[in-house]
C-alpha positions, 0 to 999 in steps of 0.5 A: 710787576710790583716791588718793595724796597730793600732794607739793606743799604749798600756800601760805596763802590771803591773803584770808578771803572771806565770802558772807552771804545770806538765802535766804527758806527757798527751795530754788531760791534755795539751789541757785542760791547753791551754783552761784554759790559756785564752788570755792575762791572763798569760804571761808565762806558764812553763810546766814540762813533756809536751806532745811530739808527734811522730814528736817531737812537743808539743801542743800550739796555736797561742797565744803562742810561744814555747821555747824548750831546745837547746837539743830538736832536738839532744836528742829527747827522753829526753825533759821534760821542755818547756816554753810557752811565750804569744805573747803579750810580745814583742819579742825584750824583751826576748830571750832563754838561752842555758842550755845544758839540755833537762830538763831545759828551760830558757829565759831572760826577760827585765822589768822595774825592770831589767832583769829576768832569768826564769828557768823552770826545771824538776828534775829527782827523781834519780839524780840532773843532771838538777840542775847541768845544771841549776847552770852551765847555771846561772853562764855562762849567765852573766848579761847584762851591762845596769846598771840594776839589774839581777834577777832569778826565778827557778821554776818547778818540783824539785822532792825533799822533805824537812821539809823546804817546805813540811808539817810536817805530811809528816815526812815519806818522810824526809829520809836521802837520800831525805834530802841529795838530797834536800840539793843540792837545798838549797845550790844553793839557798843560793849561788845565794841569793834566797828565796822560794816564795811558802810558806811552807805547800802548797801542789802541788800534790795529789797522785793518789793511796794514795791520800796523799798531797805532795810538789814536785813543788817549786819556788825560786826567787832572794831576791831583787825581793821578794819585788815585789812578790804579789801572789804565791799559788797552785790552786787545783781547776784549776788542768787539767785532767789526771795529779796529779799536781796542778797548781802554780800561781805566780804574780810579780809586774813588768812592761812589755811592751806588743806587739802592736796588729795590727787591723785585718779586716774581708774582707770576711764578708764585706758588699761590697754594703755598702762599695761602698756607703760609698766610693762614697762621698769620691771619689766625693770630689777628682778631677778626672784629665785626665792627671797629669802634676806635681809630686805635683799634683801626690802626692796630688791625691795619698794621697787623694785616700789613705785617702778615701780608708783607712777611708772607711775600718776603718768605714765599714769593720768589725774587725776580732775577733780571739779566739786562746785559743779555739779549733774547737772541743771545745763546750758549753757542754765542757765549762759547764763541765769544770766549774763543775769540777772546782767547785767540785775541790774547794769543794774537796780541802776544805775537803782535810783532810777528805778523807772519804768525798763523795765529793772526789769520786764525784770529781774523777768521774767528772774529768774522765767524762770531760777527756772522753768528750774531747776525744769524742768531738775531735774524733766526730768533725773531723769525721764529718768534714771529712764526710762533705768534698766536691769538695772545702773543700777536698783541705783543707783536703789535705793541712792539711794532706800534711803540715809539722807537727808543734806544732801550736804555733806562730813562733819566730826566735831563736838566729841566728849564722852567720858571719856578712858581712865583718866579720871573726867570727861567732856571735850570734844575740839575739836581733831583730835588730841584727837578722834583720841585718843578714837576710838583709845581707843574702837575699840582697847581697851587691851592687858591688863597681863599676859598669862595664863599658858598651862597646862603640862598643856593638851594640844593636838589634833594638827595637821590639816594642814601649812602649805605655801608660798603658790603663784603660782596662789593669788595669781592666784586671790586677785587675780581675786576682788578688787573692782577699785575698792575703796579701799586705803591712799593711795600703794599699789597699788590692786586694779585695777592688780593685776588689770590687770597680774597676769601681769607682777607675779606673778613678783615677788609670789610670792617676796615672799609666800613670803619673809615665812614663810621669813624670818619677816619682815613689813615695817613699811609693810605693817603700817601702815594708815589708819583712816577714820571714818564715821558710823553711820546714824540715830544721835541723837547724833554727839558720842560716839565710839560713833556712828562706825565705823572703816574700815581702809585697808591696803597693796595688796600686804599686803591681797593676801597676807592674802587668800591666807592667809585663803583657804587657812585657809578652804578647809582648814577646809571640806575637813577638816570642822573647823567645825561645820555650824551655824557661819555667821560668816566662812564662804564660802557660808554667808549670813544667809539660809541661817542663817535657813533652818537655824533654821526647819528645826530648829524645824519638825523639832522639831514 
């Protein structure tokens, strides 16, 4: 899939919207939650007691970036707090904070009102260890020295009861021990000049057995940020299945700069006949030279050709409409059932003080049926998919089975720790600019200060062949060998366009490619590449640059020229027997399997 960047800038998001939810470690509950978190509806989702699978991953989708506690891979049995950050937020505007606890995750977010440190906490009912870890982290992470205010938001499942937030009718919960434990929260809130955002008396949990409504979940924000609070309430009707906690929705009137989404084109659904008909008049307006005699004419022709291809792509190729918040197994029947559950939940909440009302039993039945329908739909979908495999899709199944397990979220490079070039101390890179610099220094070694002098007495062997200009036939063969949907640099001609319009653009590419050697000129836009950073699989620590690998995306025309030259050199080396027989690297027709056979044969012959 190839994309180009949109030219339209987006306006800042006016409200920071947060959904906090205790999942009770249920996979069904978390998948139901992900369906509710529609694209761009919420910027942050704070999850307590998330589902963690046997590979120590939670569940998300490509719309979200997961923030685990720093201790997640050190203490695999105790991760009870994660944050989901919407990909619409620019990654340079937020970074994770170290909390030294598997029950606390935190980020620092830049807004127009200053930075906001958001702490998501799960507090054990037996102790206040997570509260102490949160307090230590809040004291450790000093506010940035940018002249703006630094605010804090504490939210999550505090598992504490106190008349300050619980309903008065729950006086049986206000025991001496409960009040002493809750006092720790009140002392911390007063120390950091914070206030409770969720009004008193709003319940956040309905007990499964007693059906009593209580308030273990809460949210506290800095007093200076309280004026920007526009909404904070529990919404029982949106409660996911398989959990007894209600979602708590918070909206704060601060501006956040969203990520500028690139335009993505669906080349697989393109009408190529229409594409060629649209490209033909554009090319007829471009003069077709046999030779190019100056760099000015070279640049003019290249600019016209790029413009023609780009305009036709914009006009003809359909946009790719991604729907990351839905699952393959999600269906219209499930959507209707979810709406019915929400409707019943709204009615049941209105009768929350009348436990004898029949709506409560109806609501429980609907929730059970909906949860069962999710399990059945998932199982049925994947069973049918496996039964429908053929000689082509079986390789897709193999890729699914053999790929390393993930949480299906969008990756964010964590804070990197490494020594900068020429430095003696390890630094922590928290911004995108600093991370990019560390990656650059790791992937591209520094050039030698002085080039070695070439020996005057060295005698080079005679040339084995004389270079000849690239022919149109060579360009045509190189295009035929291209993979159609391999990514190129954004804003350049993808391989599938070159393959589908080969006969039309070949008369223009031939003179351009030959002129690069005649004029000894390589345009700057061809030399520019975009480097994408990918994770190396199964690395224990991704906070070092060496755990990542670079992928270079080059200009579509430049890649085609390089392929022509590489093919010419490779063919000449084979025809003239320049390479030894036991050379296998970067050599067509010489695979790793053949290298192993060659080694085994040599060993057997030696016996």
